[in-house]
C-alpha positions as CSV (number, residue, x, y, z in Angstrom):
1,E,-0.5,-1.6,-4.6
2,V,-3.7,-1.8,-6.7
3,A,-4.5,1.9,-6.4
4,E,-0.9,2.7,-7.5
5,L,-1.2,0.4,-10.6
6,V,-4.6,2.0,-11.6
7,A,-3.1,5.4,-11.1
8,S,-0.1,4.6,-13.4
9,L,-2.5,3.2,-16.1
10,T,-5.2,6.1,-16.0
11,G,-3.2,9.1,-14.8
12,Y,-5.7,9.6,-12.1
13,P,-4.3,10.7,-8.7
14,T,-4.8,8.4,-5.7
15,D,-6.8,9.8,-2.8
16,A,-4.7,10.4,0.3
17,N,-7.3,8.3,2.2
18,Y,-7.6,5.4,-0.3
19,E,-7.0,3.0,2.5
20,Y,-9.5,4.6,4.9
21,L,-12.7,2.5,5.1
22,D,-16.1,4.2,4.7
23,P,-18.7,1.6,5.3
24,A,-20.9,3.2,2.5
25,G,-19.3,1.7,-0.5
26,F,-18.5,-1.7,-2.4
27,K,-14.8,-1.0,-2.2
28,D,-15.0,-0.9,1.6
29,W,-17.1,-4.0,1.8
30,C,-14.6,-5.9,-0.3
31,I,-11.8,-4.9,2.1
32,D,-13.6,-5.2,5.3
33,K,-15.8,-8.3,4.9
34,K,-13.9,-10.3,2.2
35,G,-10.4,-9.4,2.8
36,I,-9.7,-8.6,-0.8
37,P,-8.4,-5.6,-2.6
38,G,-11.1,-3.0,-3.4
39,L,-10.9,0.2,-5.3
40,T,-13.3,2.9,-6.6
41,I,-12.2,4.7,-9.6
42,E,-13.7,8.1,-9.7
43,I,-14.0,9.1,-13.4
44,G,-15.1,12.4,-15.1
45,T,-14.9,15.8,-13.8
46,K,-17.2,18.4,-12.1
47,T,-20.7,17.0,-12.8
48,S,-22.8,13.9,-12.4
49,P,-23.8,12.4,-14.6
50,V,-20.8,12.6,-16.6
51,P,-21.3,14.6,-19.8
52,P,-21.0,12.8,-23.0
53,E,-18.1,15.0,-24.2
54,Q,-15.9,13.3,-21.5
55,F,-16.6,9.7,-22.7
56,D,-13.7,9.4,-25.2
57,D,-11.2,10.5,-22.6
58,I,-12.6,8.3,-19.9
59,F,-12.5,5.2,-22.2
60,S,-9.0,5.9,-23.4
61,R,-7.7,6.3,-19.9
62,N,-9.5,3.2,-18.4
63,Q,-9.6,0.8,-21.4
64,Y,-6.7,-1.5,-20.0
65,V,-7.5,-1.3,-16.3
66,W,-9.3,-4.8,-16.3
67,E,-6.7,-6.5,-18.3
68,E,-3.7,-5.2,-16.1
69,L,-5.6,-5.9,-12.9
70,I,-6.1,-9.5,-14.1
71,R,-2.4,-9.8,-14.8
72,W,-1.6,-8.4,-11.3
73,A,-4.0,-10.9,-9.7
74,M,-2.6,-13.9,-11.6
75,P,0.1,-16.0,-9.9
76,N,3.5,-15.8,-11.5
77,E,4.2,-19.0,-13.5
């Protein structure tokens, strides 16, 4: 559900294996050890580090992710 929310906000596709646990990352630690949702959002394309010319696009695609995740996590009143 969280992955689909982020995908709808950013336009990034979800990985077919986003529920698969790989013990190397923080997302997987959250899911496995804490029992809370975890997600890694891969941003940028092709190279690492991400070149500066991609920054504006990355910001515009991700600027509302935290706000919407907080709304998602808040209990309905």
